[in-house]
C-alpha positions in Angstrom: 0.0 0.0 0.0 1.5 3.3 -1.1 1.4 6.3 1.1 -0.3 9.5 -0.2 1.4 12.8 -0.5 2.4 14.2 2.9 0.3 17.1 4.1 1.9 20.5 4.1 2.4 22.2 7.4 -0.4 24.7 8.3 2.2 27.4 8.2 2.6 27.0 4.4 -0.9 28.4 3.9 0.0 31.4 6.1 3.2 32.0 4.1 1.2 31.8 0.8 -1.1 34.5 2.1 1.7 36.6 3.3 3.5 36.4 0.0 0.3 37.2 -1.9 -0.1 40.4 0.3 3.5 41.5 0.7 5.6 39.7 -2.0 6.6 41.0 -5.4 7.8 38.9 -8.3 9.9 41.6 -10.0 11.6 42.9 -6.8 14.3 41.8 -4.4 12.4 40.8 -1.4 14.1 40.3 2.0 12.6 39.4 5.3 14.0 40.1 8.8 12.4 37.0 10.3 13.9 36.3 13.8 16.4 39.2 13.6 17.5 41.3 16.4 17.6 45.0 15.9 21.4 45.3 15.8 21.7 42.3 13.4 19.2 44.0 11.1 21.1 47.3 11.3 24.3 45.6 10.2 22.6 43.8 7.3 20.9 47.0 6.1 24.3 48.8 6.4 25.4 46.5 3.6 22.5 47.3 1.3 24.3 50.1 -0.5 26.9 47.5 -1.6 24.1 45.0 -2.5 22.3 47.6 -4.6 25.6 48.2 -6.5 26.5 44.5 -6.9 23.2 42.8 -7.6 20.1 45.0 -7.7 20.4 45.9 -11.4 17.8 48.7 -11.0 15.2 46.5 -9.4 13.4 47.7 -6.3 14.4 46.3 -2.9 11.6 45.4 -0.5 11.9 44.5 3.2 9.2 42.5 5.0 9.7 43.0 8.8 8.1 41.1 11.6 7.9 43.7 14.4 7.4 47.4 14.6 10.9 47.7 16.2 12.4 46.2 13.0 10.3 48.5 10.9 11.7 51.5 12.9 15.3 50.3 12.3 14.4 49.9 8.6 13.0 53.5 8.5 16.6 54.7 8.8 17.5 53.1 5.6 14.9 54.3 3.2 17.7 55.7 1.0 18.5 52.1 0.0 15.2 50.4 0.5 12.3 51.1 -1.8 9.5 49.8 0.6 9.1 48.3 4.1 6.2 46.1 5.1 5.2 44.8 8.5 3.9 41.3 8.5 3.6 40.3 12.2 2.1 36.8 11.5 5.5 35.9 9.9 6.9 35.6 13.5 4.8 32.4 13.9 6.4 29.9 11.5 9.7 28.4 12.5 12.6 29.3 10.3 12.9 25.7 8.9 9.3 26.0 7.7 10.1 29.3 5.9 13.1 27.7 4.2 11.1 24.5 3.3 8.3 26.7 1.9 10.8 28.6 -0.2 12.1 25.3 -1.6 8.7 23.7 -2.3 7.4 26.9 -3.9 10.5 27.1 -6.1 11.8 30.3 -4.4 15.0 29.2 -2.7 17.5 30.5 -5.2 19.1 33.9 -4.8 17.0 36.0 -7.1 14.2 38.6 -7.3 10.7 37.3 -6.5 12.0 35.1 -3.6 11.5 35.5 0.2 15.1 35.9 1.1 16.0 35.5 4.7 18.6 38.0 6.1 20.0 35.2 8.2 23.1 32.9 8.2 20.8 29.9 8.2 20.3 30.2 4.5 24.0 29.4 4.0 23.5 25.9 5.6 19.8 25.6 4.5 19.1 24.6 8.1 18.8 26.2 11.5 22.1 26.6 13.3 23.6 28.5 16.2 25.3 31.7 15.1 28.1 30.9 17.4 29.2 28.0 15.1 30.1 30.6 12.5 31.6 33.4 14.6 33.0 31.5 17.7 36.8 31.2 17.7 37.1 34.4 15.7 36.7 32.6 12.4 34.1 35.0 11.0 32.6 38.2 12.2 28.9 38.8 11.9 29.6 41.4 9.2 31.5 38.8 7.2 28.6 36.4 7.7 26.1 38.9 6.3 28.4 39.6 3.3 28.1 35.9 2.5 24.3 36.0 3.0 24.1 38.9 0.5 26.6 37.4 -1.9 28.9 40.4 -1.5 32.7 40.6 -1.8 34.9 40.7 1.3 35.7 44.4 0.6 32.0 45.5 0.8 31.8 48.2 3.4 29.1 48.8 5.9 27.7 52.3 5.5 25.6 53.7 8.3 22.4 55.6 7.2 22.5 59.3 6.8 20.8 61.5 9.3 18.3 63.9 7.7 17.8 67.5 8.7 14.3 66.7 10.0 15.5 63.9 12.2 18.4 66.0 13.5 16.0 68.9 14.4 13.5 66.5 16.0 16.2 64.9 18.1 17.5 68.3 19.3 13.9 69.3 20.1 13.4 66.1 22.1 16.6 66.8 24.0 15.6 70.4 24.9 12.0 69.4 25.7 13.4 66.9 28.2 15.3 69.8 29.9 18.7 68.6 28.8 21.7 70.6 27.7 23.4 69.8 24.3 26.9 68.5 24.7 26.6 68.2 28.5 24.3 65.1 28.7 25.1 61.5 29.3 22.7 58.8 27.9 22.9 55.4 29.6 21.6 52.2 27.9 21.6 49.5 30.7 18.6 47.5 29.5 19.4 46.7 25.9 21.8 43.7 26.1 22.9 40.9 23.8 24.6 39.2 26.7 22.8 39.6 30.0 24.6 41.1 33.0 23.5 43.5 35.7 25.3 46.8 35.1 23.2 49.0 37.4 25.8 49.5 40.1 28.6 50.4 37.8 26.5 52.7 35.6 25.0 54.3 38.7 28.5 55.3 39.8 29.3 56.7 36.3 26.1 58.8 36.7 27.3 60.1 40.0 30.6 61.2 38.5 28.9 62.8 35.6 26.5 64.8 37.8 29.5 65.9 39.9 31.0 67.5 36.8 27.7 69.3 36.1 26.4 67.0 33.4 22.9 65.8 33.1 22.3 62.0 33.0 19.3 60.1 31.5 18.5 56.4 31.3 17.0 55.0 28.1 13.8 53.3 29.2 11.0 51.6 27.3 7.8 50.1 28.6 8.1 49.3 32.3 11.8 49.9 32.6 12.8 52.4 35.3 15.7 54.9 35.2 18.8 54.3 37.3 18.8 56.2 40.6 19.5 59.9 40.2 18.8 59.9 36.5 15.7 60.8 34.4 14.0 58.4 32.0 14.0 59.1 28.2 12.4 57.1 25.4 14.1 57.8 22.1 12.7 56.3 18.9 15.2 54.3 16.8 15.4 56.8 13.9 16.4 59.6 16.4 18.9 57.6 18.5 22.0 58.7 16.5 21.2 62.4 16.3 19.9 62.4 19.9 23.1 61.0 21.3 25.2 63.3 19.0 23.3 66.3 20.5 23.6 64.9 24.0 27.4 64.5 23.5 28.0 61.2 25.5 26.6 57.7 25.7 27.3 54.4 27.4 25.8 51.2 25.9 26.1 47.6 27.0 27.0 45.5 23.9 23.7 45.2 22.0 22.0 46.5 18.9 22.2 50.0 20.4 26.0 49.7 20.2 25.8 48.9 16.5 23.5 51.8 15.9 25.7 54.3 17.8 29.1 52.9 16.5 29.8 55.8 14.0 28.0 58.7 15.6 29.7 62.0 16.5 29.3 61.5 20.3 31.7 60.1 22.8 30.4 56.5 23.0 31.6 53.7 25.2 30.5 50.1 24.6 30.8 47.6 27.5 31.5 43.9 27.3 31.0 41.4 30.1 33.8 39.0 29.0 37.0 39.5 26.9 35.8 36.7 24.6 32.8 38.8 23.6 35.0 41.8 22.8 37.2 39.5 20.6 34.2 38.1 18.7 31.6 40.9 18.7 33.8 44.0 18.9 32.6 46.9 16.8 36.1 47.7 15.6 36.7 44.1 14.4 33.3 44.0 12.7 34.1 47.2 10.7 31.6 49.3 12.6 33.8 51.0 15.2 34.1 54.6 14.2 34.9 56.6 17.3 33.5 54.1 19.8 35.7 53.2 22.8 35.2 49.5 23.7 35.9 48.1 27.1 35.9 44.7 28.9 34.1 45.9 32.0 33.1 42.6 33.6 36.3 41.6 35.3 35.3 40.2 38.7 38.6 41.3 40.2 37.6 45.0 39.7 35.1 46.7 42.0 32.2 48.7 40.4 34.0 51.9 41.6 37.2 50.9 39.6 35.2 49.9 36.5 33.2 53.2 36.7 36.4 55.2 36.9 37.7 53.5 33.7 34.4 54.2 31.9 34.6 57.8 33.0 38.1 58.2 31.6 37.0 56.8 28.3 34.1 59.3 28.2 36.3 62.3 28.8 39.8 61.6 27.5 40.8 63.2 24.1 41.4 61.1 21.0 45.2 61.6 21.0 45.7 59.8 17.6 43.4 62.1 15.6 46.1 64.7 15.2 49.1 62.5 15.5 50.1 62.8 11.8 52.9 65.3 11.3 51.7 68.6 9.8 54.2 70.1 7.4 55.6 73.4 8.7 54.6 75.1 5.4 51.0 74.1 5.9 50.8 75.1 9.5 52.4 78.5 8.8 50.0 79.2 6.0 46.9 78.3 8.1 48.1 80.5 10.9 48.8 83.4 8.5 45.3 83.1 6.9 43.5 82.7 10.2 42.7 86.4 10.5 41.1 86.4 7.0 38.6 83.7 7.6 35.2 83.4 9.4 34.8 82.1 12.9 32.6 79.3 14.4 30.7 77.1 12.0 30.6 79.7 9.1 31.6 78.4 5.7 35.3 78.7 4.7 35.0 79.6 1.0 37.6 78.2 -1.4 37.1 80.8 -4.1 40.0 82.0 -6.2 38.9 85.6 -5.5 39.2 85.1 -1.7 42.3 85.1 0.5 44.7 82.2 -0.3 48.4 81.3 -0.3 50.2 79.1 -2.8 52.0 76.1 -1.3 54.9 74.2 -2.9 52.3 71.3 -3.4 48.9 72.8 -3.2 47.1 75.9 -2.0 45.9 77.2 1.4 42.7 79.1 2.2 41.5 80.4 5.6 41.1 77.2 7.7 41.7 74.8 4.8 45.0 73.7 3.2 44.7 71.5 0.0 47.9 69.5 -0.4 47.5 66.8 -3.0 45.2 66.0 -5.9 43.3 69.3 -6.4 42.7 71.6 -9.4 41.9 75.3 -8.6 38.9 76.9 -10.4 37.3 80.3 -10.0 34.5 79.0 -7.8 36.5 76.5 -5.8 38.4 73.3 -6.5 38.0 69.9 -8.2 39.7 66.7 -6.8 41.9 65.1 -9.6 42.5 61.4 -9.9 41.9 58.7 -7.2 43.5 60.5 -4.2 43.3 63.9 -2.6 44.4 65.3 0.8 43.8 68.4 2.9 44.3 69.8 6.4 41.6 71.5 8.4 41.8 74.1 11.2 38.8 73.0 13.2 37.0 75.7 15.3 36.5 75.0 19.0 33.3 73.2 20.0 32.7 72.0 16.5 31.3 68.4 16.3 30.8 67.9 12.6 32.5 69.0 9.4 30.4 69.7 6.3 31.8 69.8 2.8 29.9 72.1 0.4 29.8 71.4 -3.3 28.9 68.4 -5.4 30.2 65.1 -6.7 31.1 64.2 -10.3 27.9 62.3 -11.0 25.1 62.6 -13.5 21.8 60.9 -14.4 23.7 58.4 -16.6 26.6 57.9 -14.1 24.7 58.3 -10.8 27.2 56.9 -8.2 30.6 58.0 -7.0 32.3 55.8 -4.4 34.6 57.5 -2.0 36.2 57.0 1.4 37.1 60.0 3.6 39.6 59.4 6.4 39.3 62.1 9.1 42.1 61.7 11.6 41.9 58.0 12.3 38.3 57.6 11.2 37.6 56.1 7.8 34.1 56.8 6.3 33.1 54.8 3.1 30.5 56.9 1.2 28.4 56.6 -1.9 27.6 60.0 -3.4 24.5 59.8 -5.6 22.9 61.9 -8.3 21.6 64.5 -7.6 23.9 65.6 -4.7 22.8 68.3 -2.3 24.6 70.6 0.2 26.2 69.6 2.4 27.1 66.7 0.1 29.5 65.3 2.8 28.6 65.6 6.5 30.9 63.7 9.0 31.5 63.5 12.7 34.8 65.0 14.0 37.1 63.0 16.2 36.6 63.6 20.0 38.8 66.0 21.9 40.6 67.8 19.1 43.3 70.3 20.3 42.7 73.9 19.2 45.2 75.2 16.7 46.5 71.7 15.7 45.4 70.9 12.1 43.5 67.7 11.4 44.5 65.6 8.3 41.9 64.5 5.8 42.5 61.9 3.2 40.1 61.2 0.3 40.1 58.0 -1.9 37.9 58.0 -5.0 37.3 54.7 -6.6 35.7 55.8 -9.9 36.5 59.5 -10.8 34.6 60.6 -13.8 35.5 63.0 -16.6 33.1 65.8 -17.8 33.2 64.1 -21.2 31.7 60.9 -19.7 29.3 62.7 -17.5 27.9 64.7 -20.4 28.1 61.9 -23.0 30.6 63.8 -25.1 28.9 67.2 -24.9 31.9 68.4 -22.9 35.3 67.4 -24.3 37.1 67.7 -20.9 38.7 64.3 -20.2 40.1 65.0 -16.7 39.3 62.4 -14.0 37.4 64.4 -11.5 35.7 63.5 -8.2 34.6 66.1 -5.7 33.8 69.7 -6.5 34.5 71.6 -3.3 33.6 75.2 -2.9 33.6 75.5 0.9 34.0 73.8 4.3 31.6 74.5 7.3 31.1 73.1 10.8 28.3 72.4 13.2 
């Protein structure tokens, strides 16, 4: 007696309905099924590279399972075309989702499939993430590159912070009675590896208040603030600009640490064991930025000793940001031109008609010295070739640097891939058509010393000639990258 066909799990009918409602045959469709917020943030930070390598102009759709995931995805609408919330998707086990993909002919890596943003798809079976990353064999970023079929050099790119979000974050800070630049935000409750940090962070709060800072605890739902601190509930899209406006943050290793990794605030991430720092460290995963990371769970240290170390990391300057030797010619020119430039965050114009001094290799303007790879024009300068460098005299209390101008892009050649190294911080960027001012907006290293210039290096992967950009209408064949007409600060 032969057996009849095996009945499909009930979850398959649910997945059929979900696909009919949220799927798309001609789009790349990803789902964040069973993803933590930090894991999703890392995956979406690779979407610029995915769009460049695989999308071929097709829309990218994300099906999320929770509103928290959708809030994380909202930060990445510059690389996602649509985000959908399908809470019933949380029900089926991951093996059912993979089996459904296989039986419905949707398991290959192509548009019109429900692609899981999870390492399980590499083995086509559920597995513990530790089997991939334990022993330091792979970082989670490397795992996600494999999931997305990206080369090992694909960079994680944090989402840009829009002007509206920055204004909303500053309004939330001030409405909470907090002072920009003198506020410490504590994140004791978001944890990937559970440990009680309340005593240690409470002592950090005491130290901060003694210095005249204000201290808040990030709380959601029924969470209560640490003693002596106020509660604040910051939406995911505002986390980065809120902490930048506050000035200081301490997170326990979690998705919050991933989100804050490359913000322009003094951020300390805590780890309960050295092994966790080795495997899940932000620097090792390519997310580090200016974050200071610390193994803070040593049982031989008292909470007071640990809190003192955290406080030191929050307040000490970034000594390496200005450690590169500044040529005497550059330093002298910047000092000579200082009286001819604006103060504060006002734009330093790079016009030929303004004050400037010729260098043996380059040209100096008030506050900006261009030393390699630049061509002077009447309105400003063009970068020439694949590399350019400059030095900045940064005004006191500045937290961000803003480059005004545009990139060498057009509707036919819409992307320019660059990396800007500011002090010791390297920022991979994709500048897209049409660019808007400020077309580059980056956090400054912490604790810069007044009067000591900061080196800036620029790498341009694909400089374009005006001839290519205009499809032959302009015969200029020079390989150009960045059109820079001014530098400002915030």
